[in-house]
C-alpha positions as a Python dict, from the first residue, in 0.01 Angstrom:
ca = {
    (1, 'M'): (0, 0, 0),
    (2, 'P'): (87, 331, 177),
    (3, 'T'): (253, 302, 513),
    (4, 'E'): (203, 542, 800),
    (5, 'P'): (533, 730, 745),
    (6, 'T'): (447, 776, 373),
    (7, 'T'): (111, 924, 470),
    (8, 'D'): (290, 1153, 715),
    (9, 'H'): (536, 1259, 443),
    (10, 'A'): (248, 1331, 207),
    (11, 'S'): (71, 1551, 461),
    (12, 'R'): (395, 1739, 540),
    (13, 'I'): (465, 1797, 171),
    (14, 'R'): (106, 1914, 113),
    (15, 'A'): (113, 2141, 420),
    (16, 'A'): (430, 2305, 284),
    (17, 'G'): (240, 2400, -32),
    (18, 'L'): (408, 2146, -259),
    (19, 'R'): (243, 1891, -484),
    (20, 'V'): (270, 1539, -343),
    (21, 'T'): (458, 1311, -583),
    (22, 'P'): (603, 962, -537),
    (23, 'Q'): (949, 1112, -590),
    (24, 'R'): (910, 1376, -316),
    (25, 'R'): (765, 1118, -77),
    (26, 'A'): (1057, 881, -141),
    (27, 'I'): (1314, 1159, -103),
    (28, 'L'): (1165, 1280, 225),
    (29, 'G'): (1132, 915, 330),
    (30, 'A'): (1509, 869, 289),
    (31, 'F'): (1541, 1066, 615),
    (32, 'A'): (1419, 784, 838),
    (33, 'P'): (1481, 830, 1212),
    (34, 'G'): (1852, 796, 1274),
    (35, 'A'): (1941, 854, 906),
    (36, 'G'): (2172, 1137, 1001),
    (37, 'H'): (2296, 1404, 763),
    (38, 'L'): (2272, 1278, 407),
    (39, 'T'): (2437, 1392, 85),
    (40, 'A'): (2225, 1416, -230),
    (41, 'E'): (2390, 1095, -352),
    (42, 'E'): (2293, 911, -31),
    (43, 'V'): (1936, 1039, -65),
    (44, 'Y'): (1933, 922, -427),
    (45, 'E'): (2047, 569, -333),
    (46, 'R'): (1790, 539, -53),
    (47, 'A'): (1499, 689, -247),
    (48, 'R'): (1564, 461, -549),
    (49, 'I'): (1462, 166, -335),
    (50, 'E'): (1107, 304, -338),
    (51, 'V'): (1114, 470, -684),
    (52, 'P'): (1366, 279, -901),
    (53, 'E'): (1326, 511, -1202),
    (54, 'L'): (1422, 817, -995),
    (55, 'A'): (1670, 1051, -1168),
    (56, 'R'): (1956, 1227, -988),
    (57, 'A'): (1840, 1564, -1124),
    (58, 'T'): (1500, 1505, -964),
    (59, 'V'): (1669, 1442, -629),
    (60, 'Y'): (1874, 1764, -648),
    (61, 'N'): (1569, 1968, -756),
    (62, 'A'): (1344, 1815, -490),
    (63, 'L'): (1602, 1865, -214),
    (64, 'G'): (1618, 2235, -303),
    (65, 'E'): (1239, 2259, -297),
    (66, 'L'): (1216, 2077, 37),
    (67, 'V'): (1478, 2309, 190),
    (68, 'R'): (1298, 2620, 60),
    (69, 'A'): (969, 2481, 193),
    (70, 'G'): (1123, 2431, 539),
    (71, 'L'): (1098, 2051, 543),
    (72, 'L'): (1477, 2000, 541),
    (73, 'R'): (1785, 2206, 628),
    (74, 'S'): (2102, 2217, 425),
    (75, 'V'): (2431, 2196, 613),
    (76, 'E'): (2732, 2333, 428),
    (77, 'G'): (3094, 2392, 506),
    (78, 'F'): (3284, 2070, 451),
    (79, 'G'): (3268, 1935, 98),
    (80, 'A'): (2936, 1801, -23),
    (81, 'V'): (2625, 1975, 104),
    (82, 'R'): (2442, 1754, 350),
    (83, 'Y'): (2072, 1761, 428),
    (84, 'D'): (1923, 1740, 774),
    (85, 'S'): (1566, 1654, 868),
    (86, 'N'): (1617, 1783, 1223),
    (87, 'L'): (1446, 2123, 1207),
    (88, 'D'): (1507, 2210, 1574),
    (89, 'E'): (1668, 2555, 1550),
    (90, 'S'): (1848, 2502, 1882),
    (91, 'H'): (2070, 2229, 1741),
    (92, 'H'): (2396, 2290, 1560),
    (93, 'H'): (2667, 2066, 1419),
    (94, 'F'): (3002, 1919, 1516),
    (95, 'R'): (3229, 1769, 1248),
    (96, 'C'): (3497, 1527, 1352),
    (97, 'R'): (3818, 1613, 1168),
    (98, 'S'): (3943, 1255, 1204),
    (99, 'C'): (3651, 1044, 1081),
    (100, 'G'): (3448, 1316, 905),
    (101, 'R'): (3121, 1229, 1076),
    (102, 'L'): (2871, 1505, 1148),
    (103, 'F'): (2689, 1517, 1483),
    (104, 'D'): (2395, 1720, 1611),
    (105, 'V'): (2502, 1920, 1918),
    (106, 'H'): (2345, 2182, 2143),
    (107, 'P'): (2614, 2437, 2236),
    (108, 'R'): (2535, 2672, 2521),
    (109, 'A'): (2472, 3037, 2429),
    (110, 'A'): (2487, 2982, 2050),
    (111, 'E'): (2171, 3187, 2001),
    (112, 'Q'): (2323, 3477, 2194),
    (113, 'I'): (2588, 3547, 1932),
    (114, 'E'): (2575, 3912, 1832),
    (115, 'L'): (2749, 4114, 1563),
    (116, 'D'): (2928, 4435, 1649),
    (117, 'D'): (2928, 4527, 1280),
    (118, 'G'): (2631, 4744, 1189),
    (119, 'G'): (2382, 4696, 910),
    (120, 'F'): (2347, 4317, 926),
    (121, 'T'): (2018, 4144, 999),
    (122, 'V'): (2074, 3796, 1139),
    (123, 'E'): (1798, 3560, 1030),
    (124, 'R'): (1948, 3233, 1147),
    (125, 'V'): (2251, 3119, 1345),
    (126, 'Q'): (2418, 2801, 1224),
    (127, 'V'): (2722, 2693, 1423),
    (128, 'L'): (2967, 2435, 1289),
    (129, 'L'): (3218, 2315, 1547),
    (130, 'E'): (3516, 2100, 1450),
    (131, 'G'): (3745, 1875, 1647),
    (132, 'S'): (3755, 1511, 1755),
    (133, 'C'): (3445, 1306, 1832),
    (134, 'P'): (3445, 1093, 2150),
    (135, 'E'): (3533, 779, 1954),
    (136, 'C'): (3830, 936, 1773),
    (137, 'A'): (3949, 1116, 2085),
    (138, 'L'): (4001, 787, 2271),
    (139, 'P'): (4368, 700, 2314),
    (140, 'A'): (4489, 422, 2089),
    (141, 'P'): (4516, 89, 2271),
    (142, 'R'): (4872, 15, 2383),
    (143, 'T'): (5033, -305, 2278),
    (144, 'R'): (5259, -485, 2519),
    (145, 'R'): (5611, -550, 2413),
    (146, 'G'): (5788, -829, 2566),
}
């Protein structure tokens, strides 16, 4: 029995000009609210719950199609490519160098970046900041010696 999110996924896939398949619905469905930035392997594991016969190659191919269709964004720059269902162009990413987690952030003035070099046409700005997340930046608890 189709659930409301599945119906929504189907309409989004159809509106993007792609054929609606159980595999594409399950792959897009892996990006439930709060899912974060998923690797292809994480998408594969989540989508297999809905479509057990799903092949890894299908996941990789479908992720590429969904990115090209504008239903997902790919985030590169630190090992495995991750996929993001947050399509808000004003958000960027922060990677914690301690724990490796990736966070959505909204840096001020990121869209005002300009190139002094001539001849380039900027189509999209994607900022990746690195440092320590709030959790990793906390000082380690002190132990009392006595």
